[in-house]
C-alpha positions in Angstrom: 23.3 36.5 5.7 26.2 34.6 7.3 26.9 31.0 8.2 25.1 30.0 11.4 23.8 33.5 11.9 20.4 33.4 13.7 17.2 34.7 12.0 14.6 36.8 13.7 11.4 34.7 14.4 9.2 37.0 12.4 11.6 36.8 9.4 11.7 33.0 9.8 7.9 32.9 9.5 7.8 35.1 6.5 10.4 33.1 4.7 8.7 29.8 5.5 5.3 31.1 4.2 7.0 32.5 1.1 8.1 29.1 0.0 4.5 27.8 0.3 3.2 30.7 -1.7 5.9 30.1 -4.4 5.2 26.4 -4.5 1.4 26.8 -5.0 2.0 29.5 -7.6 4.2 27.2 -9.6 1.7 24.4 -9.2 -1.1 26.7 -10.5 1.0 27.8 -13.5 1.8 24.2 -14.4 -1.8 22.9 -14.0 -3.9 25.8 -15.2 -1.5 26.5 -18.0 -2.1 23.0 -19.4 1.5 21.9 -19.2 0.5 18.7 -17.3 -2.8 16.8 -18.0 -5.2 16.9 -15.0 -5.3 13.1 -14.9 -1.6 13.2 -13.8 -1.7 16.3 -11.6 -4.9 18.0 -10.5 -4.9 21.8 -10.1 -5.2 23.4 -6.7 -8.9 24.4 -7.0 -10.0 20.9 -8.1 -8.0 19.5 -5.2 -9.7 21.9 -2.7 -13.1 21.0 -4.0 -12.4 17.3 -3.8 -11.0 17.8 -0.3 -14.3 19.6 0.8 -16.3 16.8 -0.7 -14.2 14.2 1.2 -14.6 16.0 4.5 -18.3 16.8 4.2 -19.7 13.9 2.1 -17.4 11.0 2.7 -16.5 11.4 6.4 -12.8 11.7 5.7 -12.4 13.2 9.2 -12.9 9.6 10.5 -10.1 8.4 8.3 -7.8 11.1 9.6 -8.7 10.3 13.2 -7.9 6.6 12.7 -4.6 7.3 11.1 -3.6 9.8 13.9 -4.6 7.2 16.5 -2.5 4.5 14.9 0.5 6.8 14.6 0.3 8.0 18.2 -0.5 4.5 19.5 2.4 2.7 17.8 4.8 5.5 18.4 4.0 5.9 22.1 4.4 2.2 22.7 7.8 2.3 21.0 8.9 5.4 22.9 7.9 4.1 26.3 9.9 0.9 25.8 12.8 2.5 24.0 13.6 5.3 26.5 14.6 3.1 29.4 16.5 0.6 27.2 18.3 3.4 25.4 19.2 5.2 28.6 20.6 1.9 30.1 22.6 1.3 26.9 24.1 4.8 27.0 24.9 4.6 30.7 26.3 1.1 31.0 28.7 -0.2 28.4 28.1 -3.9 29.1 24.4 -3.5 28.4 25.3 -1.5 25.3 27.7 -4.3 24.2 24.9 -6.9 24.7 22.1 -5.1 22.9 23.8 -2.9 20.3 24.6 -5.6 17.7 21.0 -6.7 17.5 19.6 -3.2 17.6 21.9 -2.1 14.8 20.9 -5.2 12.8 17.2 -4.7 13.4 17.1 -1.0 12.6 18.1 -1.6 9.0 15.2 -4.0 8.4 12.4 -2.2 6.5 9.2 -2.2 8.5 7.2 -2.7 5.4 8.9 -6.0 4.8 7.2 -7.3 8.0 3.7 -6.5 6.8 3.0 -10.0 5.2 4.2 -11.7 8.4 2.3 -9.3 10.6 -0.9 -10.0 8.6 -0.3 -13.7 9.1 0.3 -13.3 12.8 -2.1 -10.5 13.8 -4.5 -10.3 10.9 -5.4 -7.0 9.2 -6.7 -5.3 12.3 -5.3 -2.5 14.4 -2.6 -4.8 16.0 -0.9 -5.2 12.6 -0.7 -1.5 11.9 0.5 -0.6 15.4 3.1 -3.3 15.1 4.4 -1.9 11.8 4.8 1.5 13.4 6.5 0.0 16.5 9.0 -2.0 14.4 9.8 1.0 12.3 10.3 3.4 15.3 11.6 1.3 18.3 15.0 0.3 17.1 15.8 3.7 15.7 14.8 5.3 19.0 16.8 3.0 21.2 20.1 3.6 19.3 19.6 7.3 19.1 18.7 7.5 22.8 21.8 5.5 23.7 24.0 7.8 21.6 22.5 10.9 23.3 23.1 9.6 26.8 26.6 8.3 26.0 27.6 11.7 24.7 27.2 13.3 28.1 30.2 15.4 29.0 32.6 13.4 31.1 33.5 16.4 33.3 29.9 16.6 34.5 30.0 12.9 35.5 33.3 13.3 37.3 32.1 16.4 39.1 29.0 14.5 40.3 31.1 11.6 41.6 33.4 14.1 43.4 30.3 15.6 45.1 29.3 12.2 46.4 26.7 11.0 43.8 26.2 7.3 43.4 25.6 5.4 40.2 21.9 5.9 40.3 22.3 9.6 41.0 24.6 9.9 38.0 22.0 8.4 35.7 19.0 10.4 37.1 20.7 13.7 37.9 23.4 14.0 35.3 22.9 11.7 32.3 19.2 12.2 31.9 19.0 16.0 32.3 22.0 16.3 30.0 20.5 14.1 27.3 16.8 15.1 27.7 16.8 17.9 25.0 18.4 15.5 22.5 16.0 12.7 23.5 13.0 15.1 22.9 14.5 16.1 19.6 14.9 12.5 18.6 11.2 11.8 19.4 10.2 14.7 17.2 12.2 13.4 14.2 11.2 9.8 14.5 7.5 10.7 14.9 7.8 12.0 11.3 9.1 8.6 10.2 6.2 6.9 11.9 3.8 8.6 9.5 5.6 6.9 6.6 5.1 3.5 8.2 1.4 4.0 9.0 0.6 5.0 5.4 2.4 1.9 4.1 0.5 -0.2 6.6 -2.8 1.3 5.5 -2.2 0.7 1.9 -2.6 -3.0 2.5 -5.6 -4.6 4.2 -7.1 -1.5 5.7 -10.8 -0.4 5.7 -10.1 3.1 7.0 -7.4 5.7 7.3 -5.7 8.2 5.0 -3.7 5.4 3.3 -6.9 3.5 2.6 -8.4 6.6 0.9 -5.3 7.1 -1.2 -5.5 3.5 -2.4 -9.1 3.9 -3.3 -8.4 7.1 -5.1 -5.6 5.5 -7.1 -8.0 2.9 -8.5 -10.2 5.8 -9.7 -7.3 7.9 -11.0 -8.5 10.7 -8.7 -5.2 12.6 -8.3 -7.1 15.5 -6.7 -8.0 13.3 -3.7 -4.6 11.7 -3.5 -2.9 15.1 -3.4 -5.4 16.3 -0.7 -4.6 13.2 1.4 -0.9 13.9 1.1 -1.4 17.6 2.0 -3.4 16.6 5.1 -0.6 14.4 6.2 1.9 17.2 5.7 -0.3 19.7 7.6 -0.7 17.4 10.6 3.0 16.7 10.6 3.8 20.4 10.4 1.5 21.2 13.3 2.9 18.3 15.4 6.4 19.4 14.6 5.8 23.0 15.6 4.1 21.8 18.8 7.1 19.6 19.6 9.5 22.4 19.1 7.5 24.8 21.3 7.2 22.1 24.1 10.9 21.4 23.9 11.8 25.0 24.2 9.6 25.3 27.3 10.8 22.1 29.0 14.5 22.5 28.2 15.4 26.2 28.0 19.0 25.5 28.8 19.4 23.6 25.5 19.3 27.0 23.7 22.4 28.3 25.6 
């Protein structure tokens, strides 16, 4: 094992699964061994039984679907608006100078702090939850896209100008292809942050969703259901992350060179 030395894909899978096995083994020892009261930390078997009951008896799949829809809805709206603005900021410095101070200011504002205002403006319906995800994702995406586009190698730009490309061609045929892998990677990372925002939004004024289930379980001290909800979020996130990585490798094979 050496710094930055690549790992065989099969070895990577084995190492990744090994951590989960070790984690659940430690969890089992702590809970089944009586080191932690079940009211504070349910054991894995109790968690699985509660998860089965949630899925079969309490229609938890509907809550999962609602949360996924909210995440994708708010995130897609943010991405569709952030990509063109971020590209323009990265490509044209006057546009960057105009927007960057406000974007840098807004991206430090916690999305959860807007929830009282959003409830006042939009009520407790879907618009409020989508708005929380949008606020939490949009400004982060814009700035990261601008940085990715702005980091394009200057020699590529100069070579394109030498070959007769115009300003529009520079943006569409040099800056965008060069920054596309980083833009896709940014989308993958920020999508994970969007899950944090939706759970926070669902903890307040929601009648469905994973966050709503977690709030109800907290009132009942049902740590088994809370843990199951958290694990479901993690599994969905892991599947989404792996899908994003596979898609990025297929769309941008040159990024691995």
